[in-house]
Predicted model as a PDB file, atoms N, CA, C, CB and O in Angstrom, pLDDT in the B-factor column:
MODEL        1                                                                  
ATOM      1  N   MET A   1       0.974  -1.172   0.162  1.00 48.00           N  
ATOM      2  CA  MET A   1       0.049  -0.097  -0.118  1.00 48.00           C  
ATOM      3  C   MET A   1       0.635   1.568  -0.093  1.00 48.00           C  
ATOM      4  CB  MET A   1      -1.081  -0.304   0.975  1.00 48.00           C  
ATOM      5  O   MET A   1       0.121   2.562   0.420  1.00 48.00           O  
ATOM      6  N   ALA A   2       1.907   1.416  -0.857  1.00 58.00           N  
ATOM      7  CA  ALA A   2       2.846   2.281  -0.987  1.00 58.00           C  
ATOM      8  C   ALA A   2       2.058   3.450  -1.279  1.00 58.00           C  
ATOM      9  CB  ALA A   2       3.865   1.921  -1.939  1.00 58.00           C  
ATOM     10  O   ALA A   2       1.093   3.086  -1.950  1.00 58.00           O  
ATOM     11  N   GLY A   3       2.031   4.967  -1.031  1.00 69.00           N  
ATOM     12  CA  GLY A   3       2.050   5.796  -1.273  1.00 69.00           C  
ATOM     13  C   GLY A   3       0.447   6.435  -0.669  1.00 69.00           C  
ATOM     14  O   GLY A   3      -0.202   7.440  -0.956  1.00 69.00           O  
ATOM     15  N   ILE A   4       0.257   5.440   0.166  1.00 81.00           N  
ATOM     16  CA  ILE A   4      -1.182   5.692   1.202  1.00 81.00           C  
ATOM     17  C   ILE A   4      -0.426   6.484   2.629  1.00 81.00           C  
ATOM     18  CB  ILE A   4      -2.138   3.753   1.795  1.00 81.00           C  
ATOM     19  O   ILE A   4       0.488   6.091   3.354  1.00 81.00           O  
ATOM     20  N   MET A   5      -1.362   7.931   2.661  1.00 75.00           N  
ATOM     21  CA  MET A   5      -0.884   8.422   3.561  1.00 75.00           C  
ATOM     22  C   MET A   5      -1.760   7.980   5.093  1.00 75.00           C  
ATOM     23  CB  MET A   5      -0.809   9.825   3.116  1.00 75.00           C  
ATOM     24  O   MET A   5      -2.865   7.440   5.145  1.00 75.00           O  
ATOM     25  N   SER A   6      -1.001   8.341   6.116  1.00 85.00           N  
ATOM     26  CA  SER A   6      -2.096   8.134   7.252  1.00 85.00           C  
ATOM     27  C   SER A   6      -3.029   9.205   7.361  1.00 85.00           C  
ATOM     28  CB  SER A   6      -1.492   7.986   8.635  1.00 85.00           C  
ATOM     29  O   SER A   6      -3.012  10.127   6.546  1.00 85.00           O  
ATOM     30  N   GLU A   7      -3.865   9.155   8.329  1.00 82.00           N  
ATOM     31  CA  GLU A   7      -4.662  10.393   8.495  1.00 82.00           C  
ATOM     32  C   GLU A   7      -3.584  11.672   9.156  1.00 82.00           C  
ATOM     33  CB  GLU A   7      -6.052   9.994   9.605  1.00 82.00           C  
ATOM     34  O   GLU A   7      -3.604  12.806   8.679  1.00 82.00           O  
ATOM     35  N   GLU A   8      -2.880  11.375  10.041  1.00 83.00           N  
ATOM     36  CA  GLU A   8      -2.461  12.462  10.311  1.00 83.00           C  
ATOM     37  C   GLU A   8      -1.076  13.155   9.441  1.00 83.00           C  
ATOM     38  CB  GLU A   8      -2.312  12.275  11.642  1.00 83.00           C  
ATOM     39  O   GLU A   8      -0.532  14.256   9.523  1.00 83.00           O  
ATOM     40  N   GLN A   9      -0.870  12.207   8.776  1.00 84.00           N  
ATOM     41  CA  GLN A   9       0.081  12.637   7.470  1.00 84.00           C  
ATOM     42  C   GLN A   9      -1.039  13.585   6.799  1.00 84.00           C  
ATOM     43  CB  GLN A   9       0.674  11.143   6.284  1.00 84.00           C  
ATOM     44  O   GLN A   9      -0.872  14.805   6.805  1.00 84.00           O  
ATOM     45  N   LEU A  10      -2.035  13.077   6.296  1.00 81.00           N  
ATOM     46  CA  LEU A  10      -2.992  13.793   5.251  1.00 81.00           C  
ATOM     47  C   LEU A  10      -3.473  15.304   6.182  1.00 81.00           C  
ATOM     48  CB  LEU A  10      -4.584  12.570   4.796  1.00 81.00           C  
ATOM     49  O   LEU A  10      -3.683  16.297   5.485  1.00 81.00           O  
ATOM     50  N   LEU A  11      -3.618  15.433   7.557  1.00 80.00           N  
ATOM     51  CA  LEU A  11      -3.932  16.314   7.809  1.00 80.00           C  
ATOM     52  C   LEU A  11      -2.756  17.329   8.099  1.00 80.00           C  
ATOM     53  CB  LEU A  11      -4.745  16.040   8.584  1.00 80.00           C  
ATOM     54  O   LEU A  11      -3.026  18.511   8.310  1.00 80.00           O  
ATOM     55  N   ARG A  12      -1.595  16.922   8.109  1.00 81.00           N  
ATOM     56  CA  ARG A  12      -0.562  17.517   8.102  1.00 81.00           C  
ATOM     57  C   ARG A  12      -0.499  18.242   6.951  1.00 81.00           C  
ATOM     58  CB  ARG A  12       0.388  16.770   8.305  1.00 81.00           C  
ATOM     59  O   ARG A  12      -0.314  19.458   6.902  1.00 81.00           O  
ATOM     60  N   GLU A  13      -0.649  17.521   6.039  1.00 83.00           N  
ATOM     61  CA  GLU A  13      -0.260  18.304   4.639  1.00 83.00           C  
ATOM     62  C   GLU A  13      -1.491  19.417   4.403  1.00 83.00           C  
ATOM     63  CB  GLU A  13      -0.173  17.090   3.157  1.00 83.00           C  
ATOM     64  O   GLU A  13      -1.282  20.559   3.995  1.00 83.00           O  
ATOM     65  N   LEU A  14      -2.543  18.987   4.666  1.00 81.00           N  
ATOM     66  CA  LEU A  14      -3.534  20.188   4.582  1.00 81.00           C  
ATOM     67  C   LEU A  14      -3.421  21.619   5.110  1.00 81.00           C  
ATOM     68  CB  LEU A  14      -4.597  19.796   5.154  1.00 81.00           C  
ATOM     69  O   LEU A  14      -3.654  22.761   4.715  1.00 81.00           O  
ATOM     70  N   ARG A  15      -2.786  20.783   6.575  1.00 81.00           N  
ATOM     71  CA  ARG A  15      -2.617  22.349   7.611  1.00 81.00           C  
ATOM     72  C   ARG A  15      -1.656  23.160   6.750  1.00 81.00           C  
ATOM     73  CB  ARG A  15      -1.765  22.134   9.461  1.00 81.00           C  
ATOM     74  O   ARG A  15      -1.986  24.318   6.493  1.00 81.00           O  
ATOM     75  N   ILE A  16      -0.403  22.646   6.232  1.00 83.00           N  
ATOM     76  CA  ILE A  16       0.364  23.194   5.668  1.00 83.00           C  
ATOM     77  C   ILE A  16      -0.088  24.265   4.326  1.00 83.00           C  
ATOM     78  CB  ILE A  16       1.121  22.178   5.450  1.00 83.00           C  
ATOM     79  O   ILE A  16       0.353  25.389   4.086  1.00 83.00           O  
ATOM     80  N   LEU A  17      -1.063  23.512   3.617  1.00 81.00           N  
ATOM     81  CA  LEU A  17      -1.602  24.107   2.577  1.00 81.00           C  
ATOM     82  C   LEU A  17      -2.403  25.141   3.026  1.00 81.00           C  
ATOM     83  CB  LEU A  17      -2.258  23.260   1.792  1.00 81.00           C  
ATOM     84  O   LEU A  17      -2.524  26.056   2.211  1.00 81.00           O  
ATOM     85  N   TYR A  18      -3.061  25.289   4.214  1.00 79.00           N  
ATOM     86  CA  TYR A  18      -4.374  26.050   4.615  1.00 79.00           C  
ATOM     87  C   TYR A  18      -3.804  27.305   5.073  1.00 79.00           C  
ATOM     88  CB  TYR A  18      -5.338  25.319   5.809  1.00 79.00           C  
ATOM     89  O   TYR A  18      -4.280  28.439   5.107  1.00 79.00           O  
ATOM     90  N   ALA A  19      -1.982  26.557   5.626  1.00 81.00           N  
ATOM     91  CA  ALA A  19      -1.350  28.098   6.412  1.00 81.00           C  
ATOM     92  C   ALA A  19      -1.024  29.120   5.304  1.00 81.00           C  
ATOM     93  CB  ALA A  19       0.296  27.864   7.375  1.00 81.00           C  
ATOM     94  O   ALA A  19      -1.146  30.343   5.373  1.00 81.00           O  
ATOM     95  N   ASN A  20      -0.447  28.140   3.942  1.00 84.00           N  
ATOM     96  CA  ASN A  20       0.155  28.646   3.124  1.00 84.00           C  
ATOM     97  C   ASN A  20      -1.081  29.762   2.107  1.00 84.00           C  
ATOM     98  CB  ASN A  20       0.933  27.383   2.453  1.00 84.00           C  
ATOM     99  O   ASN A  20      -1.047  30.951   1.792  1.00 84.00           O  
ATOM    100  N   ARG A  21      -1.915  28.820   1.897  1.00 83.00           N  
ATOM    101  CA  ARG A  21      -3.140  29.636   1.067  1.00 83.00           C  
ATOM    102  C   ARG A  21      -4.413  29.508   1.380  1.00 83.00           C  
ATOM    103  CB  ARG A  21      -3.235  29.331  -0.270  1.00 83.00           C  
ATOM    104  O   ARG A  21      -5.271  29.029   0.639  1.00 83.00           O  
ATOM    105  N   PRO A  22      -4.599  29.982   2.618  1.00 80.00           N  
ATOM    106  CA  PRO A  22      -6.164  30.126   3.079  1.00 80.00           C  
ATOM    107  C   PRO A  22      -7.231  30.722   2.212  1.00 80.00           C  
ATOM    108  CB  PRO A  22      -6.243  30.961   4.264  1.00 80.00           C  
ATOM    109  O   PRO A  22      -8.328  30.175   2.101  1.00 80.00           O  
ATOM    110  N   MET A  23      -7.047  31.390   1.843  1.00 86.00           N  
ATOM    111  CA  MET A  23      -8.304  31.770   0.766  1.00 86.00           C  
ATOM    112  C   MET A  23      -8.730  30.880  -0.509  1.00 86.00           C  
ATOM    113  CB  MET A  23      -7.946  33.134   0.098  1.00 86.00           C  
ATOM    114  O   MET A  23      -9.838  30.818  -1.041  1.00 86.00           O  
ATOM    115  N   GLN A  24      -7.721  30.312  -0.798  1.00 86.00           N  
ATOM    116  CA  GLN A  24      -7.653  29.021  -2.278  1.00 86.00           C  
ATOM    117  C   GLN A  24      -8.547  28.217  -1.503  1.00 86.00           C  
ATOM    118  CB  GLN A  24      -5.855  27.982  -2.832  1.00 86.00           C  
ATOM    119  O   GLN A  24      -9.677  27.827  -1.795  1.00 86.00           O  
ATOM    120  N   PHE A  25      -7.959  28.056  -0.612  1.00 83.00           N  
ATOM    121  CA  PHE A  25      -7.994  26.797   0.212  1.00 83.00           C  
ATOM    122  C   PHE A  25      -9.501  26.473   0.958  1.00 83.00           C  
ATOM    123  CB  PHE A  25      -6.807  26.965   1.377  1.00 83.00           C  
ATOM    124  O   PHE A  25     -10.038  25.366   0.905  1.00 83.00           O  
ATOM    125  N   THR A  26      -9.898  27.296   1.447  1.00 85.00           N  
ATOM    126  CA  THR A  26     -11.359  27.971   1.777  1.00 85.00           C  
ATOM    127  C   THR A  26     -12.539  27.978   1.096  1.00 85.00           C  
ATOM    128  CB  THR A  26     -11.282  29.158   1.874  1.00 85.00           C  
ATOM    129  O   THR A  26     -13.682  27.743   1.488  1.00 85.00           O  
ATOM    130  N   LYS A  27     -12.017  28.345  -0.216  1.00 88.00           N  
ATOM    131  CA  LYS A  27     -13.239  28.505  -1.373  1.00 88.00           C  
ATOM    132  C   LYS A  27     -13.107  26.833  -1.708  1.00 88.00           C  
ATOM    133  CB  LYS A  27     -12.847  29.829  -3.028  1.00 88.00           C  
ATOM    134  O   LYS A  27     -14.255  26.389  -1.690  1.00 88.00           O  
ATOM    135  N   LEU A  28     -12.413  26.059  -1.921  1.00 85.00           N  
ATOM    136  CA  LEU A  28     -12.074  24.542  -2.460  1.00 85.00           C  
ATOM    137  C   LEU A  28     -12.847  23.767  -1.485  1.00 85.00           C  
ATOM    138  CB  LEU A  28     -10.359  24.048  -2.458  1.00 85.00           C  
ATOM    139  O   LEU A  28     -13.650  22.910  -1.853  1.00 85.00           O  
ATOM    140  N   ILE A  29     -12.590  24.092  -0.020  1.00 85.00           N  
ATOM    141  CA  ILE A  29     -13.059  23.176   1.479  1.00 85.00           C  
ATOM    142  C   ILE A  29     -14.936  23.932   0.762  1.00 85.00           C  
ATOM    143  CB  ILE A  29     -12.032  24.084   3.925  1.00 85.00           C  
ATOM    144  O   ILE A  29     -15.839  23.159   0.441  1.00 85.00           O  
ATOM    145  N   THR A  30     -15.018  24.813   0.712  1.00 87.00           N  
ATOM    146  CA  THR A  30     -16.459  25.414   0.747  1.00 87.00           C  
ATOM    147  C   THR A  30     -17.102  25.117  -0.682  1.00 87.00           C  
ATOM    148  CB  THR A  30     -16.436  27.129   1.066  1.00 87.00           C  
ATOM    149  O   THR A  30     -18.294  24.820  -0.757  1.00 87.00           O  
ATOM    150  N   LYS A  31     -16.324  25.198  -1.774  1.00 88.00           N  
ATOM    151  CA  LYS A  31     -16.803  24.370  -2.999  1.00 88.00           C  
ATOM    152  C   LYS A  31     -17.598  22.861  -2.720  1.00 88.00           C  
ATOM    153  CB  LYS A  31     -15.433  24.069  -3.882  1.00 88.00           C  
ATOM    154  O   LYS A  31     -18.813  22.670  -2.770  1.00 88.00           O  
ATOM    155  N   TYR A  32     -16.882  22.193  -2.514  1.00 88.00           N  
ATOM    156  CA  TYR A  32     -16.798  20.648  -2.329  1.00 88.00           C  
ATOM    157  C   TYR A  32     -17.633  19.904  -1.095  1.00 88.00           C  
ATOM    158  CB  TYR A  32     -15.266  20.322  -2.103  1.00 88.00           C  
ATOM    159  O   TYR A  32     -18.162  18.795  -1.172  1.00 88.00           O  
ATOM    160  N   TYR A  33     -17.621  20.866   0.168  1.00 89.00           N  
ATOM    161  CA  TYR A  33     -18.232  20.450   1.189  1.00 89.00           C  
ATOM    162  C   TYR A  33     -19.140  21.553   1.402  1.00 89.00           C  
ATOM    163  CB  TYR A  33     -17.380  20.083   2.266  1.00 89.00           C  
ATOM    164  O   TYR A  33     -18.683  22.696   1.393  1.00 89.00           O  
ATOM    165  N   LYS A  34     -20.780  21.280   1.656  1.00 85.00           N  
ATOM    166  CA  LYS A  34     -20.685  22.537   1.778  1.00 85.00           C  
ATOM    167  C   LYS A  34     -21.722  22.574   2.976  1.00 85.00           C  
ATOM    168  CB  LYS A  34     -20.944  23.370   0.438  1.00 85.00           C  
ATOM    169  O   LYS A  34     -22.394  21.565   3.186  1.00 85.00           O  
ATOM    170  N   GLY A  35     -21.870  23.635   3.724  1.00 87.00           N  
ATOM    171  CA  GLY A  35     -22.077  24.213   4.891  1.00 87.00           C  
ATOM    172  C   GLY A  35     -21.487  23.845   6.339  1.00 87.00           C  
ATOM    173  O   GLY A  35     -20.521  24.465   6.782  1.00 87.00           O  
ATOM    174  N   GLU A  36     -22.116  22.796   7.067  1.00 91.00           N  
ATOM    175  CA  GLU A  36     -21.447  22.728   8.145  1.00 91.00           C  
ATOM    176  C   GLU A  36     -20.628  21.634   8.097  1.00 91.00           C  
ATOM    177  CB  GLU A  36     -22.199  22.748   9.177  1.00 91.00           C  
ATOM    178  O   GLU A  36     -19.983  21.446   9.129  1.00 91.00           O  
ATOM    179  N   ARG A  37     -20.468  20.878   7.230  1.00 90.00           N  
ATOM    180  CA  ARG A  37     -19.174  20.038   6.801  1.00 90.00           C  
ATOM    181  C   ARG A  37     -17.918  20.781   6.912  1.00 90.00           C  
ATOM    182  CB  ARG A  37     -19.249  19.557   5.322  1.00 90.00           C  
ATOM    183  O   ARG A  37     -17.024  20.707   7.755  1.00 90.00           O  
ATOM    184  N   ALA A  38     -18.053  21.512   5.873  1.00 89.00           N  
ATOM    185  CA  ALA A  38     -17.053  22.615   5.314  1.00 89.00           C  
ATOM    186  C   ALA A  38     -16.613  23.654   6.698  1.00 89.00           C  
ATOM    187  CB  ALA A  38     -17.952  23.629   3.926  1.00 89.00           C  
ATOM    188  O   ALA A  38     -15.452  24.048   6.817  1.00 89.00           O  
ATOM    189  N   ARG A  39     -17.507  23.962   7.526  1.00 89.00           N  
ATOM    190  CA  ARG A  39     -17.472  24.836   8.844  1.00 89.00           C  
ATOM    191  C   ARG A  39     -16.175  23.855   9.442  1.00 89.00           C  
ATOM    192  CB  ARG A  39     -19.211  24.879   9.950  1.00 89.00           C  
ATOM    193  O   ARG A  39     -14.956  24.021   9.453  1.00 89.00           O  
ATOM    194  N   GLN A  40     -17.088  22.736   9.937  1.00 89.00           N  
ATOM    195  CA  GLN A  40     -15.893  21.791  10.575  1.00 89.00           C  
ATOM    196  C   GLN A  40     -14.585  21.297  10.404  1.00 89.00           C  
ATOM    197  CB  GLN A  40     -16.198  20.916  10.653  1.00 89.00           C  
ATOM    198  O   GLN A  40     -13.669  20.984  11.164  1.00 89.00           O  
ATOM    199  N   ILE A  41     -14.819  21.324   8.817  1.00 84.00           N  
ATOM    200  CA  ILE A  41     -13.131  21.032   8.447  1.00 84.00           C  
ATOM    201  C   ILE A  41     -11.802  22.218   8.366  1.00 84.00           C  
ATOM    202  CB  ILE A  41     -13.160  20.431   6.888  1.00 84.00           C  
ATOM    203  O   ILE A  41     -10.576  22.110   8.388  1.00 84.00           O  
ATOM    204  N   LEU A  42     -12.680  23.283   8.271  1.00 84.00           N  
ATOM    205  CA  LEU A  42     -12.131  24.826   8.301  1.00 84.00           C  
ATOM    206  C   LEU A  42     -11.826  25.251   9.982  1.00 84.00           C  
ATOM    207  CB  LEU A  42     -13.488  26.005   7.548  1.00 84.00           C  
ATOM    208  O   LEU A  42     -11.023  26.092  10.385  1.00 84.00           O  
ATOM    209  N   GLU A  43     -12.505  24.604  10.584  1.00 86.00           N  
ATOM    210  CA  GLU A  43     -12.232  24.998  11.973  1.00 86.00           C  
ATOM    211  C   GLU A  43     -10.837  24.224  12.645  1.00 86.00           C  
ATOM    212  CB  GLU A  43     -13.612  24.616  12.842  1.00 86.00           C  
ATOM    213  O   GLU A  43     -10.013  24.670  13.443  1.00 86.00           O  
ATOM    214  N   THR A  44     -10.928  22.895  11.988  1.00 83.00           N  
ATOM    215  CA  THR A  44     -10.050  21.590  12.291  1.00 83.00           C  
ATOM    216  C   THR A  44      -8.912  22.107  11.826  1.00 83.00           C  
ATOM    217  CB  THR A  44     -10.430  20.130  11.586  1.00 83.00           C  
ATOM    218  O   THR A  44      -7.980  22.112  12.630  1.00 83.00           O  
ATOM    219  N   LEU A  45      -8.694  22.589  10.655  1.00 78.00           N  
ATOM    220  CA  LEU A  45      -7.467  23.206  10.474  1.00 78.00           C  
ATOM    221  C   LEU A  45      -6.956  24.036  11.244  1.00 78.00           C  
ATOM    222  CB  LEU A  45      -7.411  23.712   9.544  1.00 78.00           C  
ATOM    223  O   LEU A  45      -5.820  23.804  11.659  1.00 78.00           O  
ATOM    224  N   LYS A  46      -7.605  25.160  11.627  1.00 79.00           N  
ATOM    225  CA  LYS A  46      -7.234  26.145  12.038  1.00 79.00           C  
ATOM    226  C   LYS A  46      -6.658  26.053  13.375  1.00 79.00           C  
ATOM    227  CB  LYS A  46      -8.124  26.905  11.900  1.00 79.00           C  
ATOM    228  O   LYS A  46      -5.855  26.866  13.834  1.00 79.00           O  
ATOM    229  N   THR A  47      -7.338  24.491  14.286  1.00 79.00           N  
ATOM    230  CA  THR A  47      -6.527  24.704  15.482  1.00 79.00           C  
ATOM    231  C   THR A  47      -5.782  23.235  15.302  1.00 79.00           C  
ATOM    232  CB  THR A  47      -7.469  25.015  17.045  1.00 79.00           C  
ATOM    233  O   THR A  47      -5.625  22.834  16.455  1.00 79.00           O  
ATOM    234  N   TRP A  48      -5.425  22.570  14.681  1.00 71.00           N  
ATOM    235  CA  TRP A  48      -4.710  21.492  14.261  1.00 71.00           C  
ATOM    236  C   TRP A  48      -3.100  22.052  14.252  1.00 71.00           C  
ATOM    237  CB  TRP A  48      -5.316  20.967  12.783  1.00 71.00           C  
ATOM    238  O   TRP A  48      -2.747  22.914  13.448  1.00 71.00           O  
ATOM    239  N   PRO A  49      -2.341  21.562  15.066  1.00 65.00           N  
ATOM    240  CA  PRO A  49      -0.643  21.704  15.084  1.00 65.00           C  
ATOM    241  C   PRO A  49      -0.261  21.435  13.934  1.00 65.00           C  
ATOM    242  CB  PRO A  49       0.206  20.789  16.012  1.00 65.00           C  
ATOM    243  O   PRO A  49      -0.520  20.379  13.357  1.00 65.00           O  
ATOM    244  N   SER A  50       0.655  22.725  13.295  1.00 56.00           N  
ATOM    245  CA  SER A  50       1.231  22.550  12.037  1.00 56.00           C  
ATOM    246  C   SER A  50       2.394  22.083  12.284  1.00 56.00           C  
ATOM    247  CB  SER A  50       1.297  23.640  11.227  1.00 56.00           C  
ATOM    248  O   SER A  50       2.999  22.567  11.328  1.00 56.00           O  
ATOM    249  N   SER A  51       3.288  21.399  12.956  1.00 51.00           N  
ATOM    250  CA  SER A  51       4.068  20.778  13.014  1.00 51.00           C  
ATOM    251  C   SER A  51       4.155  19.341  12.825  1.00 51.00           C  
ATOM    252  CB  SER A  51       4.346  21.113  13.770  1.00 51.00           C  
ATOM    253  O   SER A  51       5.237  18.767  12.947  1.00 51.00           O  
TER     254      SER A  51                                                      
ENDMDL                                                                          
END                                                                             
């Protein structure tokens, strides 16, 4: 299963993307996940440690 990221690795990568390009990332998340789910994802990324 090479190439499959763990959930923690994926969250870390998303957190880095969010930190570098918050406006584009927010638009992308809002486009694919509507309403409450989008808000949950963005709140999680805001509070997730970036290290």
